[in-house]
C-alpha atoms as one frame of an Amber mdcrd trajectory, in Angstrom:
protein
  29.144  25.563 130.226  25.917  23.989 129.107  24.505  26.890 127.126  27.191
  27.466 124.460  27.278  23.906 123.126  23.470  23.680 123.137  23.288  26.828
 121.039  26.021  25.601 118.678  24.321  22.208 118.318  21.045  23.908 117.499
  22.725  25.841 114.721  24.607  23.002 113.029  22.572  19.860 113.653  19.304
  18.879 111.943  16.324  19.851 114.118  12.598  19.394 114.029  10.089  22.145
 114.708   9.447  22.169 118.446   5.910  23.358 117.867   4.610  20.646 115.539
   7.460  18.255 114.709   7.988  19.270 111.080  11.377  17.808 110.229  14.600
  19.699 109.562  13.300  23.161 110.323  13.793  25.166 113.515  10.318  26.750
 113.386   7.928  25.944 110.563   5.881  28.635 108.841   2.681  27.620 110.610
   4.180  27.751 114.087   5.958  30.999 113.302   2.586  32.390 112.306   1.157
  31.430 115.694   3.769  33.747 117.190   3.285  36.550 114.678   1.555  38.769
 117.232  -1.619  38.988 115.135  -3.572  37.805 118.168  -1.773  40.027 120.702
  -4.002  41.558 123.326  -4.341  42.559 126.968  -4.720  39.756 129.469  -6.375
  39.678 132.854  -5.945  36.564 135.024  -8.936  35.458 137.082  -8.995  36.032
 139.988  -7.467  39.441 139.343  -4.352  39.960 141.502  -4.112  43.463 142.919
  -1.048  45.408 141.875  -0.711  43.838 138.448   0.094  46.431 135.768  -1.420
  46.297 132.305  -0.177  43.086 130.658  -0.123  42.306 126.935   0.480  38.830
 125.542   1.485  37.903 122.001  -0.244  34.529 121.739  -2.409  31.928 123.427
  -0.479  29.376 125.460  -1.440  26.129 123.821  -0.420  23.794 121.012   2.570
  24.980 119.027   3.184  28.041 121.209   3.360  25.888 124.334   5.718  23.475
 122.599   8.080  26.238 121.492   8.190  27.901 124.902   8.875  24.629 126.688
  11.567  23.623 124.199  13.357  26.909 124.765  12.894  27.023 128.514  13.284
  23.418 129.601  15.022  21.595 126.751  17.692  24.101 125.860  16.547  24.962
 122.342  18.339  28.296 122.582  17.997  29.383 118.917  14.236  29.656 119.526
  14.917  32.863 121.470  14.797  34.750 118.175  11.221  33.875 117.214  10.046
  34.110 120.835  11.735  37.501 121.186  10.004  38.703 118.046   6.677  37.663
 119.548   7.489  39.466 122.796   8.432  42.588 120.837   5.036  42.407 119.148
   3.305  42.327 122.535   5.364  45.306 123.711   4.403  47.309 120.621   0.764
  46.295 120.868   0.755  47.446 124.482   1.454  51.003 123.394   5.157  51.724
 123.891   5.570  53.654 120.673   6.265  57.257 121.478   8.731  60.080 121.181
  12.203  58.642 120.808  14.947  59.925 123.051  18.615  59.294 123.436  20.030
  56.615 125.697  18.078  56.815 128.898  15.938  59.674 127.615  12.185  60.226
 127.536  10.552  57.688 125.276  13.111  54.955 125.913  11.751  51.481 126.602
  13.459  49.366 129.260  12.620  45.688 129.183  12.973  44.355 132.731  13.058
  40.538 132.714  11.747  38.572 135.669  14.844  36.762 137.021  15.085  33.009
 137.345  16.451  31.374 140.488  20.160  30.583 140.288  19.507  26.870 140.619
  17.145  27.023 137.639  19.702  28.918 135.557  22.337  26.309 136.395  20.001
  23.433 135.581  18.781  24.929 132.301  22.057  26.492 131.259  20.438  29.876
 130.600  17.931  32.411 131.868  14.929  32.106 129.498  13.238  35.448 130.202
  16.460  37.420 129.876  17.439  35.677 126.649  14.018  36.369 125.105  14.148
  39.969 126.340  17.495  40.520 124.613  16.063  39.211 121.333  12.963  41.402
 121.762  15.031  44.520 122.426  16.951  43.949 119.200  13.727  43.543 117.242
  12.272  46.719 118.792  15.349  48.764 117.916  15.092  47.593 114.318  11.485
  48.816 114.388  12.642  52.271 115.482  11.895  51.916 119.197  14.817  52.863
 121.483  14.684  49.700 123.587  17.193  47.998 125.865  17.264  45.316 128.519
  17.605  46.522 132.107  18.190  43.513 134.425  17.418  45.429 137.598  15.510
  42.736 139.487  17.043  40.113 141.732  15.794  37.351 143.984  16.197  38.269
 147.645  15.360  34.822 148.966  14.726  31.293 147.809  11.269  30.470 146.453
   9.556  27.135 145.927   8.887  25.710 142.471   5.671  27.325 141.249   4.482
  24.242 139.369   1.347  22.833 140.955   0.709  25.870 143.167  -2.603  27.681
 143.074  -3.031  31.448 142.786  -3.019  32.106 146.549  -0.064  29.787 147.127
   1.906  31.488 144.365   1.276  34.906 145.883   2.414  33.670 149.279   5.469
  32.001 147.748   6.583  35.172 145.940   5.574  38.026 148.238   8.690  39.981
 149.127  10.939  37.655 147.106  12.152  40.250 144.595  14.244  43.344 145.071
  16.259  45.654 142.841  19.980  45.460 142.224  22.398  48.084 143.466  22.718
  50.795 140.857  19.279  50.082 139.373  18.447  53.763 139.280  21.337  54.380
 136.871  19.774  51.898 134.426  16.325  53.481 134.579  16.525  57.221 134.066
  13.553  59.518 134.649  10.917  59.156 131.934  11.802  55.572 131.036   8.910
  53.390 129.931   9.428  50.230 131.976   8.055  46.968 130.628   8.293  43.924
 132.881   8.780  40.885 130.659   8.402  37.129 131.083   7.730  34.205 128.789
   4.361  33.297 130.305   1.662  34.593 132.634  -0.759  32.318 134.453  -1.973
  33.683 137.817  -0.006  36.937 137.512   1.731  36.449 140.878   5.245  36.777
 139.457   4.543  40.023 137.626   2.719  41.434 140.658   5.816  40.862 142.781
   8.079  42.301 140.075   5.886  45.404 139.845   5.871  45.779 143.635   9.677
  45.699 143.759  10.030  48.268 140.979   7.479  50.607 142.546   8.906  50.215
 146.052  12.345  51.230 144.780  10.866  54.387 143.249  12.022  53.526 139.746
   8.930  54.793 137.880   9.757  58.492 137.856   9.654  61.505 135.584   7.348
  62.756 132.839   6.295  59.997 130.488   7.387  57.189 132.810   5.090  54.165
 132.783   5.054  50.638 134.142   3.530  47.868 132.041   4.205  44.215 131.332
   4.441  41.986 128.284   4.697  38.224 127.839   4.972  35.814 124.975   1.890
  33.804 125.923  -1.081  33.542 128.260  -3.983  31.097 128.714  -6.827  31.650
 126.281  -9.340  32.506 128.995  -7.217  35.375 130.336  -7.405  37.479 127.155
  -9.839  40.356 127.481 -11.288  43.110 125.354  -8.999  46.112 124.957 -11.465
  48.554 126.474 -11.715  46.394 129.615  -7.945  46.303 130.214  -7.200  47.794
 133.662  -4.845  50.782 133.888  -2.675  50.552 136.949
């Protein structure tokens, strides 16, 4: 019940930019520019977690970008999903998903697979941030001529602790084996689908490693042209790397 009135309130009530505080504007021009994707690039957390696919991020996680992500995720600023989704779409495109278009489920299709939030987090926040951003990104990609859709195939198999305050090793231990695929996942990901795991943020990479493990273990990356990559809205500045050094997993 929480989500619909938050979204309505965000549309009809005066708001200030969550990135910088500019009054009476959802996202000011400067903060929108920070999410333009101009700085999109591959990211590589340190230490490097084995099993992490190639990850592209749209922006550095600081300042205005951090403020916008937190406002959407934790404070229910649901209309921000549009600008965040556009940034995510930019990271997906920068990561090399343009290719031969196919029909629904055909070769060349892009399936955005959001990392799921725990049910208690969805109830507390009133929405699932990664899925909402993924839906906005898929719409932006389709308008750019990329046959994209959201495929919510991942599910939590067990409870996990809050990741806040955990180090890289603790996060890996907390998440290992926590994700699985939903029944019927194979119907959502036909042979040749380009799978892109998506989340709002990457820090240690533990969440995307577990998501990639679950997708691979279920045998969902199949057929000519099938790939598995990841894209996020933001990443810490020190995790961005030169394109030629990006690992190919």
